[in-house]
C-alpha positions as CSV (number, residue, x, y, z in Angstrom):
1,M,-14.0,0.0,11.4
2,R,-13.9,-0.7,7.7
3,A,-11.7,-3.7,6.7
4,L,-11.1,-5.7,3.6
5,I,-11.9,-9.4,3.9
6,L,-10.6,-12.0,1.4
7,N,-13.6,-14.4,1.2
8,A,-12.2,-16.6,-1.6
9,P,-9.7,-16.2,-4.5
10,G,-10.8,-13.1,-6.4
11,Q,-13.4,-12.1,-3.8
12,L,-12.5,-9.1,-1.7
13,V,-15.3,-7.5,0.3
14,L,-15.4,-4.5,2.5
15,A,-16.8,-5.3,6.0
16,D,-17.6,-3.3,9.1
17,L,-15.7,-4.9,12.1
18,P,-15.1,-3.9,15.7
19,I,-12.0,-1.9,16.4
20,P,-9.5,-4.4,18.1
21,E,-8.6,-3.9,21.7
22,P,-5.0,-4.7,22.8
23,E,-4.0,-7.2,25.4
24,A,-0.8,-7.2,27.4
25,G,2.2,-6.1,25.2
26,E,0.0,-5.5,22.1
27,I,-0.7,-2.3,20.3
28,V,-3.4,-1.0,18.0
29,I,-2.5,1.4,15.2
30,R,-4.6,3.6,12.9
31,V,-3.3,2.4,9.5
32,M,-2.0,5.4,7.5
33,A,-0.6,3.3,4.6
34,A,-0.7,-0.3,3.6
35,T,1.1,-1.5,0.5
36,T,0.2,-4.4,-1.8
37,C,2.7,-7.2,-2.5
38,G,3.2,-10.3,-4.6
39,T,2.1,-12.6,-1.8
40,D,-1.2,-10.8,-1.5
41,L,-1.6,-11.0,-5.3
42,K,-1.0,-14.8,-5.1
43,A,-3.6,-15.1,-2.3
44,W,-6.1,-13.0,-4.3
45,R,-5.5,-15.1,-7.4
46,R,-5.4,-18.6,-6.0
47,G,-5.2,-18.6,-2.2
48,H,-2.1,-18.9,0.1
49,P,-1.4,-21.3,3.0
50,Q,-0.4,-18.4,5.3
51,I,-3.5,-16.3,4.5
52,P,-6.7,-18.0,5.8
53,M,-9.9,-17.5,3.9
54,P,-12.3,-15.9,4.7
55,G,-10.1,-13.6,6.7
56,P,-8.4,-10.2,7.1
57,F,-6.1,-9.2,4.3
58,G,-2.8,-7.2,4.0
59,H,0.4,-7.2,5.9
60,E,2.6,-4.3,4.9
61,Y,1.8,-1.2,7.0
62,S,2.7,1.9,8.9
63,G,0.5,4.0,11.1
64,V,-0.2,5.9,14.4
65,V,-0.6,4.1,17.7
66,T,-4.1,4.5,19.1
67,A,-4.1,2.0,22.0
68,V,-1.6,0.0,24.0
69,G,-1.8,-3.0,26.2
70,D,0.0,-3.3,29.6
71,G,3.8,-3.4,29.1
72,A,3.7,-2.4,25.4
73,P,6.8,-0.6,24.2
74,F,5.0,2.3,22.6
75,R,2.7,5.2,23.5
76,V,-0.5,6.5,22.1
77,G,0.4,9.0,19.3
78,D,3.6,7.3,18.3
79,E,4.1,7.0,14.5
80,V,5.4,3.5,13.7
81,M,6.5,1.2,11.0
82,G,6.7,-2.5,11.3
83,V,6.6,-6.0,9.7
84,H,4.1,-8.9,10.1
85,S,6.2,-11.4,12.0
86,A,8.9,-11.9,14.6
87,P,11.2,-14.8,15.6
88,C,11.0,-16.4,19.1
89,Q,14.7,-15.9,19.7
90,A,14.9,-19.2,21.6
91,C,14.7,-22.1,19.1
92,V,17.8,-23.7,17.6
93,W,17.5,-21.7,14.4
94,C,17.3,-18.4,16.2
95,K,20.3,-19.3,18.3
96,N,22.2,-20.2,15.1
97,D,21.7,-16.8,13.6
98,Q,18.9,-18.2,11.4
99,E,16.0,-16.2,12.8
100,N,14.3,-16.2,9.4
101,L,13.8,-20.0,9.8
102,C,12.4,-19.8,13.4
103,E,10.1,-22.7,14.0
104,S,7.3,-20.4,15.2
105,I,7.9,-17.2,13.1
106,M,4.5,-17.6,11.4
107,A,2.6,-18.7,14.5
108,T,1.9,-15.2,15.4
109,K,1.6,-12.8,12.5
110,V,-0.1,-9.6,11.4
111,L,-3.0,-9.9,8.9
112,G,-5.5,-7.2,8.2
113,A,-3.5,-4.1,7.2
114,Y,-6.1,-3.2,4.6
115,A,-8.3,-1.8,7.4
116,E,-8.7,1.4,9.3
117,Y,-7.2,-0.2,12.5
118,L,-4.7,-3.0,13.0
119,L,-3.8,-5.1,16.0
120,I,0.0,-5.9,16.4
121,P,0.7,-9.0,18.6
122,A,3.1,-8.6,21.5
123,R,6.1,-10.5,20.1
124,I,6.0,-8.4,16.9
125,A,5.5,-5.1,18.8
126,A,8.5,-5.9,21.0
127,L,10.9,-6.9,18.2
128,N,9.9,-5.7,14.8
129,V,7.9,-2.5,15.2
130,F,9.8,0.8,15.3
131,L,9.3,4.5,15.7
132,K,8.9,6.2,12.3
133,P,10.8,9.5,11.9
134,R,8.2,12.3,11.4
135,E,9.8,13.3,8.1
136,L,9.5,9.8,6.6
137,D,6.3,9.4,4.6
138,F,4.0,6.7,5.7
139,S,3.9,5.1,2.3
140,I,7.6,4.7,2.1
141,A,7.7,3.4,5.7
142,S,5.2,0.7,4.7
143,L,7.8,-0.8,2.5
144,L,9.7,-2.1,5.5
145,E,8.5,-5.7,5.3
146,P,9.3,-6.4,1.6
147,L,12.6,-4.5,2.0
148,A,13.5,-6.7,5.0
149,C,13.2,-9.7,2.7
150,V,15.7,-8.0,0.4
151,A,18.0,-7.3,3.3
152,Q,17.9,-10.9,4.4
153,G,19.1,-11.8,0.8
154,G,21.9,-9.3,1.3
155,R,22.8,-11.0,4.6
156,E,23.0,-14.3,2.9
157,L,25.2,-12.9,0.1
158,K,27.6,-11.5,2.7
159,K,27.8,-14.8,4.5
160,A,28.7,-16.4,1.2
161,Q,31.3,-13.6,0.8
162,A,29.8,-12.6,-2.6
163,L,29.8,-8.9,-1.6
164,R,33.2,-8.6,-0.1
165,V,34.0,-5.4,-2.1
166,P,30.7,-3.9,-3.1
167,A,32.1,-1.3,-5.4
168,E,33.8,-4.0,-7.5
169,T,30.9,-6.5,-7.5
170,K,29.1,-7.1,-10.7
171,V,25.4,-8.0,-10.1
172,L,22.6,-9.2,-12.4
173,V,19.0,-8.9,-11.2
174,I,16.5,-10.9,-13.2
175,G,12.9,-9.6,-12.9
176,P,12.0,-5.9,-12.8
177,G,9.0,-6.3,-10.4
178,A,8.8,-4.5,-7.1
179,I,11.3,-6.9,-5.4
180,G,13.8,-6.8,-8.3
181,L,13.7,-3.0,-8.3
182,M,14.1,-3.0,-4.5
183,F,17.2,-5.1,-4.9
184,V,18.5,-2.5,-7.4
185,A,17.8,0.3,-4.9
186,A,19.2,-1.5,-1.9
187,L,22.4,-2.6,-3.8
188,R,23.0,1.0,-4.8
189,S,22.5,2.0,-1.1
190,E,25.2,-0.5,-0.3
191,G,27.6,1.0,-2.8
192,V,27.2,-1.5,-5.6
193,T,27.4,0.4,-8.9
194,D,27.6,-2.3,-11.6
195,I,24.1,-3.6,-11.7
196,T,22.3,-5.1,-14.7
197,L,18.5,-5.5,-14.6
198,A,16.9,-8.0,-17.0
199,G,13.2,-8.5,-17.8
200,R,10.4,-8.4,-20.3
201,N,8.4,-5.3,-19.1
202,A,9.8,-2.2,-20.8
203,E,8.1,0.3,-18.4
204,R,9.6,-1.5,-15.3
205,L,13.0,-1.7,-16.9
206,A,12.8,2.0,-17.4
207,I,12.2,2.5,-13.7
208,G,15.2,0.3,-13.0
209,A,17.3,2.4,-15.3
210,G,16.2,5.5,-13.3
211,L,17.4,3.7,-10.1
212,G,20.9,3.3,-11.6
213,A,20.8,-0.1,-13.3
214,T,21.9,-1.0,-16.9
215,T,18.9,-2.8,-18.4
216,V,18.6,-5.6,-20.9
217,P,15.7,-7.6,-22.3
218,Y,15.5,-11.0,-20.8
219,S,15.7,-12.6,-24.3
220,E,19.1,-11.0,-24.9
221,L,20.8,-12.2,-21.7
222,V,24.0,-14.1,-22.2
223,P,26.5,-15.6,-19.7
224,S,29.0,-13.0,-18.5
225,D,31.3,-12.1,-15.6
226,Y,28.6,-11.5,-13.1
227,D,29.8,-12.1,-9.6
228,V,26.2,-12.4,-8.4
229,V,22.9,-13.3,-10.2
230,I,19.7,-12.6,-8.3
231,E,16.6,-14.3,-9.6
232,C,13.3,-12.5,-8.7
233,T,10.7,-14.1,-10.9
234,G,9.9,-17.3,-9.1
235,M,9.7,-19.2,-12.4
236,P,11.4,-22.6,-12.6
237,E,12.7,-22.1,-16.1
238,V,14.4,-18.8,-15.0
239,W,15.9,-20.7,-12.0
240,E,17.4,-23.1,-14.4
241,R,18.8,-20.5,-16.8
242,S,20.2,-18.3,-14.0
243,V,22.8,-21.0,-13.2
244,Q,24.4,-20.5,-16.6
245,L,24.8,-16.8,-16.3
246,P,27.5,-15.9,-13.6
247,R,31.2,-16.2,-13.9
248,R,33.1,-19.3,-12.6
249,G,33.0,-19.1,-8.8
250,G,30.0,-16.9,-8.9
251,T,26.9,-16.9,-6.8
252,V,23.2,-17.5,-7.8
253,M,20.4,-16.3,-5.5
254,W,17.1,-17.9,-6.2
255,F,15.0,-15.2,-4.4
256,G,11.7,-15.7,-6.3
257,G,9.7,-18.5,-4.7
258,C,8.4,-21.0,-7.2
259,A,5.0,-22.8,-6.7
260,S,5.1,-25.7,-4.3
261,G,6.0,-29.0,-6.0
262,S,7.9,-27.3,-8.8
263,T,11.1,-29.0,-10.0
264,V,14.1,-27.8,-11.9
265,T,16.8,-29.5,-13.9
266,L,20.4,-28.3,-13.3
267,D,23.7,-28.7,-15.1
268,T,25.7,-30.5,-12.4
269,G,28.9,-30.1,-14.3
270,R,28.4,-26.3,-14.4
271,I,27.6,-26.2,-10.6
272,H,30.5,-28.5,-9.6
273,Y,33.4,-27.7,-11.9
274,D,32.6,-24.0,-12.1
275,Q,32.0,-23.9,-8.3
276,I,28.7,-22.0,-8.4
277,T,27.3,-21.1,-5.0
278,L,23.5,-21.5,-4.8
279,L,21.4,-19.5,-2.3
280,S,17.7,-19.4,-1.7
281,P,16.9,-17.0,1.2
282,F,13.5,-17.1,2.9
283,H,11.7,-14.4,4.9
284,F,13.8,-12.3,7.3
285,G,15.2,-12.0,10.8
286,T,15.5,-9.0,13.1
287,H,18.8,-7.9,11.7
288,A,17.4,-7.6,8.2
289,V,14.4,-5.5,9.5
290,K,16.8,-3.1,11.1
291,Q,18.9,-2.9,7.9
292,A,15.8,-2.2,5.8
293,R,14.7,0.5,8.1
294,Q,18.1,2.2,7.9
295,W,17.9,2.2,4.0
296,L,14.4,3.8,4.1
297,I,15.4,6.5,6.6
298,A,18.8,7.2,4.9
299,D,17.5,7.6,1.4
300,P,13.7,7.5,1.0
301,E,13.7,9.1,-2.4
302,R,15.5,6.1,-3.8
303,F,12.5,3.9,-3.1
304,E,9.8,6.3,-4.2
305,P,9.6,5.0,-7.8
306,I,8.5,1.6,-6.5
307,I,5.2,3.1,-5.3
308,T,2.8,3.3,-8.3
309,A,-0.2,5.2,-6.8
310,S,-2.4,5.6,-3.7
311,R,-5.9,4.1,-3.6
312,T,-8.8,3.6,-1.2
313,L,-10.2,0.5,0.4
314,E,-13.2,0.7,-2.0
315,E,-10.7,0.4,-5.0
316,A,-9.1,-2.8,-3.7
317,N,-10.5,-5.2,-6.3
318,A,-9.5,-2.9,-9.1
319,I,-6.0,-2.7,-7.7
320,F,-5.5,-6.4,-7.8
321,E,-7.0,-6.7,-11.2
322,D,-4.4,-4.1,-12.3
323,L,-1.6,-6.1,-10.6
324,Q,-2.9,-9.3,-12.3
325,A,-2.6,-7.6,-15.6
326,G,0.9,-6.3,-14.9
327,N,-0.2,-2.7,-14.4
328,G,1.8,-1.0,-11.7
329,L,4.2,-2.2,-9.1
330,K,3.0,-1.5,-5.5
331,Y,-0.1,0.4,-4.6
332,V,-0.6,2.2,-1.3
333,I,-4.0,1.7,0.2
334,R,-4.9,4.5,2.6
335,P,-7.8,3.5,4.7
């Protein structure tokens, strides 16, 4: 089979590899769609601790089951959508409703979605792979993993009681990248109507406006009566500024992950005396994956603007060069 291998930062090569064979509980799928993501861009640009090099590349996928191991929960021919990890459901974090922090969630993961065939480990096949409705396009189904991250953020907001009455909640999303736009779409799916999207890219802000957000240039942002501020840039200076933007008693979600070792300086008076709640959700648990799937099935058209275009495996390097230059949001690779 043809598969993309990330040899080193900036070095993607197309290789010919054996088609994987499933062991007990595992499945193999024919990849119909694999979407690019910010993590892949970081790995392509400078490497990533969870993506070994040289090694297979890509982790957002949907496809058709072509082989199953003994006891696997699917049949050959099933159309499926899934994510790249699954919790153990036995550690202290899993038992404490913090599956996203499972101590072994990254021990077994899917890598290699940019290929004609993909092996899904047993734990993931059992917990976080689902049948795809026939009418749901494979490209939209492949958004399940990033949207699950968004859904995890929503779970944390609800735990913080920041979305008690969605229709009356005023939300600011900073950063009109793919994740920021998915937050806009997901919030709309949850009944939130007062959403402001801030950023620097006019084309992406226009997409956000089409999704139902009021848009504003980042340079023109001022403190307001936002109930929730969701930071999606992963830039320390934006983390710092975001604390100044919500109302007293408001909530700030630092969703964008900053580079390891980054530090921020915060106004402790603002946080303490104005009682600002700070959240920084990581990854996702099984409940978030199921929620994301429901969003995609219920209203797939809402998420279509997040897909920029479809490309082939041979065009992979050009895709990441475009993403590096800020051209496009998410590309679908169709092996």
